[in-house]
N, C-alpha and C positions, 0 to 999 in steps of 0.2 A: 467639443467636440461633435461634428453634424452627426445628426441620429440616423446612425447605420445601422440600429437594431432596434424593434420593436419593445422599450422597456416594461410592457406589459404582460409580453409573451412569457409564457412560464417557462417554456423550452426553446433554449439555445439562442442564435441569432436568423431574423427574418432576412432575404435579400431584398433589399430597397424598391427593387422594380416591383415585385407583386405583394403590398402589405397584405393581410387577411380581409377579407370580405363579410366575413362573421365575428361580432362582437360578442365576449362571454356575459351571459348574465350571471353569474357566480365564478368563483374561482378556480374551481376544481375544471380539469379540461377533459374533453369527452373525446375518446381516440379511438380508430381504426388501426387494429394492428393489420402489418402486412408481412408475410414471410413467403421468401421461395425457396423450393427443394431444387438445389443445384446436383442432386446425384440420385442415383437410384434407390438409395436407401435413405429412408426419409426421416432426418432427426428431431422428431417429435422434442426431444429433451431438451433442445437448443431452442425449441420453440416456446416451453413452459417458463424455460428461463427468461425470456424476452419478455413474456407477460409477467413474472416477477417483477422484472426491471419497470414496467410501466406501474406497477401497482405502487414500488418504491418511490416512485416520482410524483404521485400522488395523483393519477388520471383514472378517470371513469373508462372500463374499456366496454364499448359498445358491440364489436364486432372483432372478430380475426378472419381475416382473407388467406387465403394459402393456393400457391401455384407452383405447378414443375416446368424447369425450364431447364436444357441441357448447357444452355449460356445463358449471361446477364442480354437483357435488350439493351441497345445501344441509348434508347433515347429515353425510356424509362424506367430500365432493369427489368420491369417485367415485361409483358407483350401488352399491346395494343387493345387487346381486348379486355385484360384484367385491368387494365390501366382505366378505362372506362368504366368497370364494374365500380373500382374502388370509388371513382369520381362519383357515381351514382349511390352507392352506400353511404357518402357522407353527407350527399343530399337527403336520402332519407332518413337518417338516424339523427342528423341535425349535428356531426361532428365538427370541433372544430380546430382538430389534429390528427394526421396521419403519422403513425409510427412505420418506419420500416426498419427490419430486422437483418439490413444488409449497412454496408459503407455505401453510399450512393456520390456518383462524381457532381460536383455544381451544376453541372447542364442537365443531369437526371434528376436531380433536385428541384431545381426550378421548373422544368417542364411537368413534373407531375405536382406541384404547387400551382401552376397556371392553370392545369386539367380541372383540378378538384377545388379551385379557389378556398384553400384553406391551408394553413401551414403544414408542411411536410418535414420530419425530423428524421433521420438517421439513426443507426443505432448508435454510432461517436456523438450524435449530437445530445441522444440522450441521456448517456454516461455523465458528461459535460454537465449536464442539468443535475443530475442525481450530485455529482460533486458538489456544485454550486449550493445546493441548498444544504449538505452536510457540512462544507467549510465553517469553522468556528474562530481559528485562531489567525491571526493578521497574516502569517504564511501563507496557511492555510488558502486563505482567499485571494492573495496574489498568485498563487500556482495556478487556481482553477483561472482565474482572467488571463493570466498568460495562457493556456492550453486553451482556450475561448477564442484569442484573438488569434492564434495562430489559426484555428478552424474556421473563422469567421474570414481570414483575408484571403482566403482561396476561392469564396463563394462573393466576393463584392460583383456588383454588375453596374452596368451604366442605367444612371437613372433616366426616367422619359418625362419630358415637360420642359418650361422654361428657365428651370435653373442645372441644366446640362453643363454650361458654362457660367463663369463669373467673369461679367465685363466691367471696367472701371468707368463711371460716366463724366469724370474731369478729362480735362486737355493732357494729353501726355499719358494718358491711363486706360484709354480705349485699345480693345484690342481681343484675341481669343480668350485669354486669362485660361484661368487653371478648372479643367473639369471636375466635375464634384466625386468623378470617382477618383480622378488623383487625389483630390485634397483628402476622402476616405483613408486610401491606401497612405497615405502620406501621415494622419494623423495617428492610424494604426500601427505602423511602424514607429514612430515615437513614443505612442505609451509601450507597445512591447519592449523596447528599449529599456523604458523608464523601468519597468517592472525587472527586467532581468538584471537591471545595477541593484536594486534592492534585495532580489533574492540572494544576489552574489554575498552580499553583507552579510545575509541569514546565513548565509553557505558557509562563512567566512568564521563566524561563531560556533557553528555547530563544529567545525574542523578543530577550532581552539579547546572547545571542551572536549572532543576526542580525543585528541593529542594530549588534554591533564590524565583523562582515565587510561593511556596507553601508558603514561610512564608511572603513573601508579602500579600498573600491572594489574588493573581491574578489569574483567574480562565481560562483555557485552553479549547478552543473550538477546536475539531479536526473533521476535513471534513472524510468521509469512503463511500462509495458505489463501485458498480460493475463499471469495466473500461469502460470510454467511456460514463459516466451517464453525465459530465459536472462539475466535481469535480474542476476541474482549472479555467473553466472560469468563475464559481460562487466565486472562489477564489480570481479573477482579478475584478470581478464585486463590491466586499466587499472591497478590501484592494488596489485596484490600483497595485497590485505587477508586473505587466508585466510578471508574469510564462508561460509559453512555455503550449499553448492548440491548440489542433487539432483532427478532427474529427477520432480518431484511437485510436485501442488498447492500453493502455499503453501508450499515448503521454507523460508523465511526470512521473518519476521514483523517484528523491530525494525530500525528503520532504523540506517543506519550512514552514517557520514562521513567523507571523506578527505581529505586536502590532492594536488593534484597538479600538474605545471609543463607549461603550453603555452607554445609559444615564440610570441614577438611577443604574448603576454595576461598572463603571468606566473601569478603562485599563482592556482589557483581550487580550490573545495572542491566534488567529487562525491557528491551522496548517493545510496543504493540506499534505494527506500522498499518497503511492500507491494503485492505483485500486487493487480491487480483482474480482476472474475470477473461475469460476468452476473449480474444481480437480486443484487448487493450487498446485505446488507442496510443499509437506513439507518441502525440501532442502530451498526452498524459506523463507516460514514463519520461520523457526528456523535462517537463515543469517539476516533475516532482525527483527530480536528479539528488537535490540534497538530503529529501527526508528518506529515499531508498538508499542515501549514503548508507545511513546506521547499519540497513541490510550488509549494505558490502563489506564495512570492517566487523562485522561481528565474529566475536571466538567460535559462537555455536548458535546453527538455526534451529528454532522450535517448528517446523513444517505441519502446521494443526491441519488434521484433514477431519471433515463430515463422514464419520464411520457407516452412518446410516444413508448415505447418498447411494443409489444406484450407480451414481457415474463418478464414483470416490476416485475410479484410475485415471478417466480422462482429466478429472481437475487436478489431479496429480502432476499430471503429462503438461496441462496450460499455465500450473504456478512454474513449473521445471522452464519452460520456455521464458516467462519474463527475467526468472532469474539469471538464466543464462544472458539473455538481454544487459544486464546490467551489470554482468562480470561477478555474480554471487552463485554460480552453481558448483564451483568447487569448494564450498564453507563446508565444514563440518556439519551434520545434519541429523536431529534426530525427529523421526516420524513420531505425530502426536493423535492417535486415532479417537476422535471426540465424540461425544452423544451416542456410547455406548448404553445410554439405561433406552436407548430409542432399540435395542438389539436384544432379541432371546438370546440365550444360552453363550453369553458372551461378559467374563468377568474381567472386574481390572486386573492387569498383569502386564510383565515387561519382556519382549523378544530380542532374545539376542542372537549374535551372530556364530562363526565357528570359533572363533576369539573369546566368547565370554562377553562381548560388550554390546552393550546396549544400542538396540537400533530403533525400535517402536515402545512406545506406550500406548496402550489402551486404557481411557479413562472417562469420565463423564463430568465436565467443569460445572455443570446443573447442579448435581447433585453434589460435587465434591468426592464421588466414589475415583479413586486411583492417583489423586492428586499427590498426593505422600508417594508415590512410587514414582511421578516425576522428579520428585526432587531426588530421590535416589539415582534414576537415569543419569541425571543433569553432574548431580555429583560424581558419578563414576566418568562420564564423558567429561567433564572437566578437570578432574583430579588428575594431576602430572604425576610422572613418575616420581616416587619418595626418592630422596637422598638421605644417606646417613652420613653423621657428623658427629668427630669429636674435638672437644672443645678441653681448654683449662681456664675455667673461670676463677680470678681474684675475686678474695670476699666484697669487694665493692662493687661486682656486677650484680646485685643482686635487682636491679629492674629488670636486666636480661633473664636472669633465673625466673623469675615469675613470669613472663613471657612463656617460656616452656612450660613451667606446671598448668598455666591456663590451655594452652592447647596441648597439652596431656601427651608429649611427643617424649620426654624422657624414657629411656630403655636400660639406661644404668648409670650408676653413679657412684662416687668416692672420693673421700676427703683426706687431703695429708696434713701432717704437722705445723704446715702455714693456715691451715684454712682454706687454702683452694681447694677447686672444686673439679676433679677430673670427670667431664659427663660425656654421656654419650646420647644424641637424639635422631629420632626419626622423623622426619616432616617432608611436606610437598614441597617440590622445589620452587613454587611462586612464592609459597610463604617465606622461605628461606632467602629468596630474592630481595623480598620486601624487607625482611630483618638485617641482610647486610647492606641495604640503603639507611637504615633507619639504625643499625647501631655498627658501624664501620670499623669497632676494635674488633670486632669478631672475626676478622682477617688476621689480626695479630693473636687472638685466642686460639683459633685452628693451627697456627704455627706453634705456640707453646706448648701446644699438647704433644705433638711429634717431638717433643724432648723430656717430657714429663718421664 
């Protein structure tokens, strides 16, 4: 495949037309951050989040330049004067990359890159780079590469120089040939198709595992939430899975599933998914479709929220937008307000609606306070209405009787002169359906009880 990207570049892909003019003397990039306020109300928190994104990518922030505009400039996104100021700052500080907290068009990116004589990476490219650093599993790496190639395919430009066309030198082969740009596009298209085929196989495997769980009536609980809300820390607190967790954006990327036992519910599957963020690139949402499918097929969503974040309401809205995009907004959801150890006067508790159903749990995954309340809330949300059944068990049905004893669901029992037991049980509907599949003779025992 042609060298359509600088493999030494930490961020994203470079336009082949403008390779970087400055070489790194060390691995850490030195960045100038650029943010444009497009409304009268200056969104300082959005800028602070972008700075955290840059730090999560492992760059050294040299300076942050801001400007205000009523609308993006068609050539540079920022104005002509601010663009020249950015170029001057790049030269003055010796920056190796310019990070722009907006989604740039391919033309805007190339124009800024030519003016500043260094790489220019927009918000989408920065998030893609962080995902590339975090991916560990084979599936995660395929998903990130697919998203990167889709992003790159819109940013290919014609190369300058004598390699613009590939011409044959033998008789019958002379002619205009295929341009390098066409070659790059064709090979990227082929690679994208290969990645999609591989991910399709992974998706089929996930679907098979999911159908197996559904046939066994095993409920799935999916952790969702804004990035760095503490999902992986909570996941570890519940399952002791040892998933990597850190105070940084997108600390974990690959999904993790673990079994857990909930009283009166039985075996459940807990899934830890990738965190969401404002303006999440659509290429990522599309590439991670199979991963996000775990969220779409979940029985219950645990929406983890950083309770100490001043923008928690905006973060909730951002997560709901992504859930709506993937078709998971209507799934029953339990809010989990995490990090209450950073708040004064807030104790672990369960918040309920008018019907007495749990709608929110306040806890600290870091200290473990309130985790037992989360178990209680999950139990109440997943526990279906109980069913009351009367059965006539013969003396040979000792195994079934033992199961009733283990579940502590026997409400009344009496034996007749033949040793048969007329028994009355109250059990969760999910567990009752499992028993009917495991012991088909229960249908007959229920009929026998009507004639006893």
